C-alpha positions in Angstrom: 86.7 -116.8 -25.8 84.1 -114.3 -24.3 84.3 -116.4 -21.1 83.4 -119.8 -22.5 86.0 -122.4 -23.3 85.9 -122.7 -27.1 88.1 -124.9 -29.1 90.4 -123.6 -32.2 91.5 -125.8 -34.8 95.1 -125.6 -35.8 96.7 -126.7 -39.0 99.5 -129.2 -38.9 100.8 -128.5 -42.8 100.7 -125.2 -44.5 98.2 -124.5 -47.4 95.4 -122.6 -48.1 92.6 -124.5 -46.4 89.5 -122.3 -46.2 88.1 -125.1 -44.2 90.0 -124.2 -41.3 88.9 -120.4 -41.5 85.6 -121.4 -41.9 85.1 -123.9 -39.5 86.9 -121.6 -36.5 84.4 -118.7 -37.6 81.6 -121.2 -36.8 83.2 -122.5 -33.5 83.9 -119.1 -32.1 80.2 -118.1 -33.0 79.1 -121.2 -31.1 77.3 -122.3 -34.2 79.4 -125.7 -34.3 80.5 -127.6 -31.3 82.9 -130.4 -30.9 83.1 -133.0 -28.1 85.0 -131.7 -25.2 87.9 -134.3 -25.0 88.5 -134.2 -28.8 92.3 -133.2 -29.2 92.6 -134.4 -33.3 90.5 -133.8 -35.7 90.9 -134.8 -39.7 89.8 -133.0 -42.5 87.1 -135.4 -43.4 85.4 -135.1 -39.9 85.6 -131.4 -40.1 83.6 -131.6 -43.6 80.8 -133.8 -41.9 80.4 -131.3 -39.2 80.3 -128.7 -42.0 77.8 -130.5 -44.1 75.6 -131.4 -41.2 75.4 -127.6 -40.1 74.3 -126.5 -43.8 71.7 -129.0 -43.7 70.5 -128.1 -40.1 70.8 -124.5 -40.7 68.1 -124.3 -43.5 65.7 -121.3 -42.7 62.3 -122.0 -41.9 59.9 -119.4 -42.3 60.8 -118.0 -46.1 59.0 -117.9 -49.3 58.7 -120.0 -52.0 61.1 -118.1 -54.1 63.7 -117.7 -51.2 63.3 -121.4 -50.6 64.3 -122.3 -54.2 67.1 -119.8 -54.3 68.4 -121.4 -50.9 68.1 -124.9 -52.0 69.9 -124.0 -55.5 72.7 -122.3 -53.6 72.8 -125.2 -51.4 73.4 -127.7 -54.0 76.0 -125.7 -55.9 77.7 -125.3 -52.4 78.0 -128.8 -52.1 79.3 -129.5 -55.6 82.3 -127.6 -54.9 82.4 -128.3 -50.8 85.4 -131.0 -51.3 87.4 -127.9 -52.6 87.5 -126.4 -49.0 90.3 -128.7 -48.1 92.6 -127.8 -50.6 92.0 -124.1 -51.9 89.2 -122.0 -53.5 89.4 -120.2 -57.0 88.9 -116.7 -55.4 89.6 -114.0 -57.7 90.0 -110.5 -56.1 89.2 -107.2 -57.8 90.8 -103.9 -56.6 88.0 -101.8 -56.0 86.7 -102.8 -52.6 87.4 -105.1 -49.6 84.2 -107.2 -50.4 84.6 -107.1 -54.2 85.5 -110.4 -56.1 85.0 -111.9 -59.3 81.9 -113.9 -58.8 82.5 -118.0 -59.2 80.9 -120.8 -57.7 83.0 -121.0 -54.8 81.7 -117.7 -53.3 78.4 -119.3 -52.8 79.9 -121.3 -49.7 80.3 -118.0 -47.8 77.1 -116.9 -48.9 75.3 -119.8 -47.8 77.1 -119.6 -44.5 76.5 -115.9 -44.0 80.3 -115.7 -43.3 81.9 -112.1 -44.8 84.7 -112.5 -47.2 87.4 -109.6 -47.1 90.6 -108.9 -48.8 92.8 -105.9 -48.6 94.5 -105.5 -51.9 93.2 -102.3 -53.0 94.5 -99.6 -55.5 94.8 -95.9 -53.6 92.2 -94.1 -55.7 94.4 -90.8 -55.3 97.2 -92.5 -57.7 95.5 -91.4 -61.2 98.2 -93.7 -63.5 97.7 -96.7 -61.5 93.7 -96.4 -61.2 93.6 -96.1 -65.1 96.2 -99.2 -65.5 94.1 -101.4 -63.0 90.5 -100.2 -63.9 87.6 -102.4 -62.8 89.8 -105.4 -63.5 90.1 -108.7 -61.5 93.5 -110.1 -60.9 93.6 -112.9 -63.7 92.0 -110.1 -66.0 94.7 -107.7 -65.1 97.5 -110.3 -65.7 96.2 -110.8 -69.1 96.0 -107.4 -69.9 99.6 -106.9 -69.1 100.5 -109.3 -71.4 98.4 -107.8 -74.2 100.0 -104.6 -73.4 103.1 -105.4 -73.6 102.7 -107.1 -77.0 101.1 -103.8 -78.4 102.3 -101.5 -80.8 100.7 -98.7 -79.2 103.1 -96.8 -76.7 100.3 -95.6 -74.7 99.1 -99.3 -74.1 102.6 -100.4 -73.7 103.0 -97.5 -70.6 99.8 -98.8 -69.2 100.7 -102.2 -69.1 104.2 -101.3 -67.4 102.3 -99.4 -64.7 100.0 -102.1 -63.9 102.9 -104.8 -63.8 104.9 -102.3 -61.5 101.6 -102.1 -59.3 101.5 -105.9 -59.0 105.2 -106.2 -58.0 105.2 -103.2 -55.7 101.9 -104.9 -53.5 103.6 -108.3 -53.7 102.0 -109.0 -50.4 98.6 -108.3 -51.6 97.8 -105.9 -48.8 98.0 -102.3 -49.5 98.0 -99.5 -46.9 94.9 -98.0 -48.5 93.2 -101.3 -48.4 94.4 -101.8 -44.6 92.3 -98.4 -43.7 89.2 -99.5 -46.0 89.1 -103.0 -44.1 89.6 -101.5 -40.9 86.6 -99.2 -41.7 84.6 -101.9 -43.2 84.8 -105.0 -40.5 82.3 -104.4 -38.0 83.2 -104.4 -34.2 83.2 -107.9 -33.0 82.4 -109.1 -36.6 83.8 -112.8 -37.0 84.8 -113.2 -40.7 87.4 -114.6 -43.1 90.4 -112.9 -44.6 91.9 -113.7 -48.0 95.5 -113.1 -48.8 98.4 -114.3 -50.5 96.0 -117.5 -51.1 95.3 -118.2 -47.6 92.4 -117.9 -45.7 92.5 -116.5 -42.2 89.9 -116.0 -39.6 89.5 -112.5 -38.7 87.9 -110.2 -36.2 87.8 -106.5 -34.9 88.2 -105.6 -31.4 88.2 -101.7 -29.9 88.9 -101.0 -34.0 92.0 -103.2 -34.4 91.7 -106.2 -36.8 93.2 -109.4 -35.5 94.0 -112.7 -37.2 93.4 -116.0 -35.5 96.7 -117.8 -35.1 96.3 -121.4 -36.3 99.5 -122.6 -37.2 100.3 -125.7 -35.2 104.0 -124.2 -34.0 101.8 -122.5 -31.3 99.8 -125.3 -30.2 101.5 -125.4 -26.9 101.3 -121.3 -26.4 98.2 -121.2 -24.7 98.5 -117.4 -24.4 99.2 -116.7 -27.9 95.4 -116.7 -30.0 95.6 -113.6 -31.9 97.9 -111.7 -34.0 97.1 -108.0 -34.8 96.9 -107.0 -38.6 98.4 -103.3 -38.4 100.7 -103.3 -41.3 101.1 -104.9 -44.8 104.4 -106.5 -43.9 102.7 -109.2 -41.9 104.7 -108.8 -38.6 102.0 -108.5 -36.2 102.0 -108.6 -32.5 100.7 -111.7 -30.7 97.7 -111.3 -28.1 95.9 -113.8 -25.8 92.1 -114.5 -26.1 91.3 -111.4 -24.1 93.4 -109.4 -26.8 96.3 -108.5 -24.5 99.9 -108.5 -25.5 101.4 -111.9 -24.9 104.8 -112.4 -26.9 105.5 -116.5 -27.0 107.2 -117.7 -24.0 110.0 -119.2 -26.0 110.3 -117.5 -29.4 113.0 -119.9 -30.1 110.9 -123.0 -29.9 108.1 -121.4 -32.1 110.1 -120.2 -35.0 113.1 -122.8 -34.9 111.2 -125.5 -36.8 110.0 -122.9 -39.4 113.8 -121.3 -39.8 115.2 -124.7 -40.0 112.7 -125.7 -42.8 113.7 -122.5 -44.7 117.5 -123.2 -44.1 116.7 -126.9 -45.4 114.8 -125.3 -48.7 117.7 -122.7 -49.2 120.5 -125.4 -49.1 118.3 -128.0 -51.4 117.8 -125.1 -54.0 121.7 -124.3 -53.9 122.3 -128.1 -54.4 119.9 -128.4 -57.2 121.3 -125.4 -58.7 124.9 -126.4 -58.6 123.9 -129.8 -60.1 122.0 -128.3 -62.9 124.9 -125.8 -63.7 127.5 -128.5 -63.5 125.0 -130.7 -65.9 124.2 -128.0 -68.5 125.9 -127.8 -71.6 127.3 -124.6 -73.0 125.4 -123.7 -75.9 126.9 -120.6 -76.5 130.2 -122.2 -77.6 128.6 -124.5 -80.2 128.8 -123.0 -83.4 125.9 -122.0 -85.7 124.8 -124.4 -88.8 126.1 -127.5 -86.8 124.9 -130.8 -88.4 122.7 -133.1 -86.4 125.5 -135.9 -86.5 128.3 -133.5 -85.1 126.0 -132.1 -82.6 125.2 -135.8 -81.2 128.8 -136.3 -81.3 129.6 -133.6 -78.8 127.1 -134.5 -76.8 128.0 -137.9 -76.5 131.4 -136.5 -75.8 130.1 -134.8 -73.1 128.2 -137.5 -71.7 131.4 -139.8 -71.8 133.1 -136.9 -70.1 130.8 -137.1 -67.0 130.6 -140.7 -66.9 134.6 -140.9 -66.8 134.4 -138.3 -64.3 131.9 -140.2 -62.0 133.7 -143.3 -62.3 137.1 -141.7 -61.0 135.3 -140.2 -58.2 134.1 -143.6 -57.6 137.4 -145.2 -57.5 138.8 -142.3 -55.4 136.1 -143.1 -52.8 136.7 -146.5 -52.7 140.6 -146.5 -52.3 141.5 -147.5 -48.6 144.8 -146.8 -46.7 146.2 -149.9 -45.7 149.3 -150.8 -43.3 151.6 -153.7 -43.6 153.7 -155.1 -41.0 156.7 -157.5 -42.0 158.5 -159.6 -39.9 162.0 -160.8 -40.9 164.2 -163.9 -39.8 167.6 -163.5 -39.8 170.0 -166.3 -38.4 167.3 -167.4 -36.1 166.6 -163.8 -34.4 163.1 -162.3 -35.2 163.1 -158.8 -36.3 160.3 -156.0 -36.7 160.7 -153.9 -39.7 159.1 -150.1 -40.2 155.5 -149.9 -40.9 154.8 -149.0 -44.4 151.6 -147.0 -45.5 150.1 -147.2 -49.1 146.9 -147.3 -50.9 145.1 -150.1 -52.2 143.8 -149.4 -55.8 140.5 -151.2 -57.0 142.0 -150.7 -60.7 145.5 -152.4 -60.2 144.4 -155.4 -62.1 144.3 -153.1 -65.3 147.8 -151.7 -64.9 150.5 -152.5 -67.4 153.7 -154.4 -66.7 155.9 -151.8 -66.7 154.1 -149.8 -64.1 154.5 -153.3 -62.0 158.1 -153.3 -62.7 158.4 -149.7 -61.5 156.7 -150.4 -58.4 158.9 -153.6 -57.6 162.2 -151.7 -57.9 161.9 -149.4 -55.0 160.4 -151.9 -52.9 163.4 -153.9 -53.1 165.7 -151.3 -52.5 163.4 -150.2 -49.3 163.7 -153.7 -48.0 167.8 -153.8 -48.3 167.4 -150.4 -46.3 165.0 -151.9 -43.7 167.3 -155.2 -43.1 170.3 -152.5 -42.0 168.1 -150.9 -39.8 166.4 -153.6 -37.9 165.9 -153.5 -34.1 166.5 -156.3 -32.0 163.3 -157.3 -30.0 
């Protein structure tokens, strides 16, 4: 990084973790240094480094009012510092890339002098969306949509529908207008944090192009993959090295296989759970209206008995084992071998009636007579 070896912290589990984005900004700015041979670091150790930096970064020559204000901000930041490991309550507004609803969590970025950006903006040329969204934050807009849907005023209902369509159409939380504003607002070479989809990324600008620091541990062995370009709203950027030269992963299969396997496993698990739920759900539409509690309880019990019976039948079928019976018959001093007889041993044979047993014996005696007539001398 700028002709000096600089560590970058990667993330072994997916999550918002603004702590990583903040620490990587401080590392790339050389405001925090880690031991040269350190390869593994925990979140608790990162918190210690960050806490020490906040205490050491206290400005020296400031007025009394500024000092009191700084100490108050530091006290407020320390109170929510533990949230950096899990996620911050950041609520964007759709009017500017630096505009957020004020929350105590934002104090951390002010205290560390790290700019926080987002790109979820409304295009000012689309008048109906501008009117529907207004100056609302994300949380306020969701509440407004719910309120408008319940209103008797057709104009408010229409406004709520437009606002809802805007959220649905910009589910990636980045618009092209926002991307243009973001590219214009970020200064060349500036190190900052980018917020999108509840995730925090370290961002910089190089030769007019925005780049996000690659911190997924899947790229840990890809030494040439350091940055990913942010040039469209779909999130499929180009990978670059530390000097922002285009460097695709040496083995894309290795990088993406783990992620794809996890997606496949999640999909199969979802299908399995959905199928299981469909099998277990009762068709409530077939239950007549006005049914009494007693009758409903009987129907539920019948359904439960049916499932239990089906379960035990499946267990018995699974437990059935195929056996092979070899018989040897002695006739007048000579030994003969009969045919091999295949059958299934049923675990429920003890519960069968006598009539069933007699039916089984009769064919067996006929079979033995046939076997005696077709024996082969050994």
